N, C-alpha and C positions, 0 to 999 in steps of 0.2 A: 717669489718672493725671497728675496736675499737675507740671508744674517742680521745683515743693519737693519734693515726697516723690519724684521721680524721682533728686534731688540726696539728701537724706534715706538715701535706701536704697543706693546706692553710696558717700555716707562710712561708714553702716554696714558694710559689705563689705571697705574696705580699711584702715579701722579694726581690722574681722579678722585680716587681714593682716597688720599692723601689729606684731600680737600674739604672731608667730613672733620677726618681727625684736625686738623688745624680748624676750622670751625670751633669742636666741641674745648680746643682748648680756650679760644676767642671766648669763650662764653655766649654765642650763640648756637642758636638749633640748626640740627644740619639740615641743609638747603639746596636744592639743584633745579636748575632754572633751564627750562627749553623750549623755542619758540614754537607755539600754537599752529599744530597742523590742521588749519583750514584753510579752504578755499578763500572767505575773507582778510585772511593774516598773509599773501602773495602776494608779491611785487613785481613788475617787470624794471631788470638791473640794465640798463643801458651801459654798464660799461662791460659786464659778461653778454650779453645777448640774450639771458634765459631768464626766468622766472624764479627769484628768491623769495626765501621767508622774510616778511616783513618784524615791527619791531614789538606786537604783541607774545607775551610766553605764557605758561605755565610751570606753576614752580609745585615740586615735590618736596614738600617738609616735614618733619618729624614732628613738628606742633599739631598733628594728630594721628591717630592708631592708622588709618590710612595712608597717610603720606610714610609712618615712620617703615610699615610694611613695605610699600614699593624702593625706598630707599637702602633696607634691610636685603632686600633681593637682589638693585645694585650690585650693592657690593659683591654677597657671593658671586652675581655673574662675573665682575671684573677680576678677583680670585679665579673663575674654572679657565675665566680663558685666559689671563697670565699665564696660568699653568701649562693648560694649552701650548701657547706660543714658545713657552721655554721648552716644551717638547718635541715643539715641532710635530704638533699631530691637528689634525683637523674634526669637524663633528658639522653636522648639520643643523638647522631650526628647529629638527621635529626631535631631532637627539637630545638638544637641548632643554626641552620642553619634560623631555621624560627622565632626564639625566639631573634634574631638580630635585626627585622625589628621591633622592640618594643621600641629598645634603640634613646634618644633622639636626639642623633646626629646620622643622615644619612650616613656620611663618616665613620663610623664605623660598619655600616650595610655589611655584606660577599654579593659579586657578587652571588656566586653557594655554593655547599657545598663542591666540593671538595677544596674549599678557606678555607671553616671553619673545616674539619679536618686537614688538611696542616698544618692548626695554631694551632692544639691541637697536632701534633705529634709537633711540635718548640718548643711549651711550657714543653711538656712533655720531649725533648733532654735539655733544658735549666735549668730545674727548679730539673729534677733528680728523678719528682714522673710523677710514669702512670697515662693514660686517668682510670682506675678502681681505681686509689685511689684519681683522681680527682670526682671519684662516675661518670664520665661519659660511657654512654652504646652504645654499636654498635647494629642497629636493631641486631633483632632475627636471628638465624646465623643455627638455627635452625641440627645441628651437633648432633648427637647420640650415647652412648654407650650401647652396649650388651655385656655380659659376666659374670664370674663369678667372681664378684667385691661385697662386702657390705660396703656404705659407710655409713655417719652420715652428711647432708646435713643443714646447715643454714638459716635457710629463714625468713622472715616477722612474721610466725606466731610459730615462734621454731621450734629447732633443728628436722629433722627428719630421721630414718634410712631406708637405701635402699639397697634391693638388685637387683644387674643392670642385671638381668636374671628371677630371680621367685617376683621379684615385680611390673616387667616391662612388658608391652603387647609385643609384637610383633617391637614396633617401638622403644623399647630400653629406657634409660635413655637417658633425653635431659640434653645437660653441660649447664651447667647458667654460666652470664655472667662471671662471674670473681673464677673460680676453687680454687681458693685458701680456698676459703671458707668449701670447700669440706674434709673433714678428714676419709680418709682410714681407715678401719675396721679390715675386713680383706679379705683374696683370696685366690683363687684356680687356678688363671691363670699363666698359660707359658709362654705368650707373646702379644703382642698387632700390630694388623692386622687396620692399617688403610687403608681404602677404600675411595676410590676416589669418586664413582659412586650412587648413589642412588638404581639401579636395580641391581649391581655385592652386593653390602650390604644387597638385603633384599634374593639375591639366597642366600648368603652363609648363614643367619639366617634361610634360610627355608629349605635348607639342614641339619640345625643343627650340619655345619663346628664350631662354641663356641664350644657347649659340646662337643664333641669328639674332640676335641684338647685343650680341656681349652684357648680361645683366649680369649684376649678383642679385640671385632670388633668395631674399633671408625671409624664413618663416618665424612669423613672429608666435603661432601657436595660442592668438587669445590676449590678453593682457600681456605685453611682451614681459618676460622678466628683466633684471636689472644686465644679467650678462649679453642678454640679444642689444640694449640699448647702447650697452657700454658696444658693443663691437659695431655695429651702426654708426655712432661716434667717429669712430677713429677709423673704419672707413671713409668716412668724408671728410673728415678733418687731416687726417695722413695720407690721403691718394687721392683728394680732393673729387671724390666722385660724387653727383647730385644724388641727396636721398627720396626716394618719393615713397607714400605709403598708400598701399589697397587693401582697404578694407568693404566690409557692410555698409549698407547705408542707411543707418542708425546711428543716435545718441551714444548706445553704449559702442559703437566701432568709432566713431568722434572723436571721444573718448580716448581711445588704442593710438590712436594717433598725435592727437594731444598729449602722450605720455611719451610718445616718440622727440616732438614737437619742443615743446613746451615744460617736459619734465611732469611728474604724475607729485600730487600735494604734499605726502608723506615722506617722498623721497628729495624735495624741495631744497633740499643740503646739500643735493650732490645734482643738480642740475647741469651745472659747470661739467661735470665731469659726465655724464650721464645723454642730456641729450639735447637735439641736433633741429638748433633753432631754422637753419634754411630746408627742412625736412618738410615738399610738399605732397597734399595730400589728390591721390589722380585718384580716387571715386572708391564707392558709389556714389553719386553728388544725388541730393535729390533734382539737378535737372536733367540729371541724365534718367532720372525715371520715366522726365517728363517726356526727354526729347525720342527716348530708344522703347517707350515705350511698356516697362519692363512690369512684369510680373509681380505682385505686392500683396503686400498684405498691412490692413490698416495700423493704424498707429495705435497702442492699448494709452491707458492715462498714466501707466509709469512710462512710455512714451514720454507722453508729452509734455510730462511735470519734467524729465528730462534735458527734454530740448528745451526747454521756458530757465530751468536751473543756466544749461550755458549761457543763455543771451547774456544770463547777471553775472557770467562766469569771465575775470578779467583775460585771460586766454585765447575766448575766443572772440571777442569781442575787439574784431578786425570786421572790415566790406562786403569781404566774400563768405566770411562764417555767419555773417547776419542775412544777407541776403539767403544764402542755403540754408540757413533754420527757419529762416521765417513761410522761405517757399515748399520747405519741410511740415511747416504745420498747418499751411493751407489746403494742402492739395490730402492732407491726415495719410498717408501713405511710408511706407518704409520697405525695402527689398536688400535681396542679399544679390553677396558677389554670382553668385552660381545662377541667379536669374539668368542671365547674359547667356548663360546656354540654352535662353528659348529660340535665337538667333542660330543656333550650332555652335558643335564644343569647338571650331575653330573662330568664332570669332569674336571670342574676346585678346584670342593671341593674333591672328590676322587683321582686326578690324578696331576692336575699342581701344586697347590698350598702344597702338602706334599711333591711334587720332589723337589721345589724351595725350599721350609721350610729347607727340609735336607739335602741340598747342600751347604746354607750359618749356615749353623751349629745353625739352631733355635729349629731342631726339633732331 
């Protein structure tokens, strides 16, 4: 990030804090309004082609002790972030939580990391500055890319060129916290395959799937980090690559797909920046469980509740998802990606994925 951008981010944060002082001068009780981050307050933007927050808002107001504490913590955090930007330093979300213990006002200290994480999200929304531009980093996600892509990465030690297949080991290229520091140089990729589990990702690499099909394999590592979703979006938008998501056949994995394609509820303010609406779900589908007679586990009560909740979730209200979810509720079963190994270690790369990719028009 350039010094000019750092300065702009710092000014926007300071302007936000100044609003509280302006409210004091006007005789108003200091307050800050942010969109309510629930599935009932997301709506589809035809213009942006992503899910965004609606009109419902929650107000952090000093008219109560609890609200006053929230604003106090916001002001202390803004001061910390402004100083961090001025010094060109960075910190992790975890470090912010612990750093607050050194603040001179105990009322400004965070009770837990969920509280500090939530405040950073509030500040992102209200200021219009992303946490990456605050120089705030999450803990290492470990997500990696393997495939025919050559990039130039900006580092503290200067730029370096990397081929994400030829210059890396079996583990692949590790995605940095801010993928916007990556420049795409050239590639021979045909599509992106986002994979939920590390075991399946390793199977695909061992079987040479990335080489045989010119695939960029992106390991999601469970619920994907923002950096992973941002890089996936850039691969689609800038390189015009189709994006597919390969996950387990259960409601929690469908939500992993949803975070890639539709955006997550708590970061809907960044959907335009993170979500890839064109991403397609490749499997495991409930239909696959039936067609391939895959090894399964019974749906738990929480699985059933999650599936029923997804039927009410506006992001999943499409013919495809309603059909698949209703089928899963009917058969009462779920299945993992690696259950495909019941048909042999090569079945996933020789049969399942090529057939699905052909059906979807990717191959």
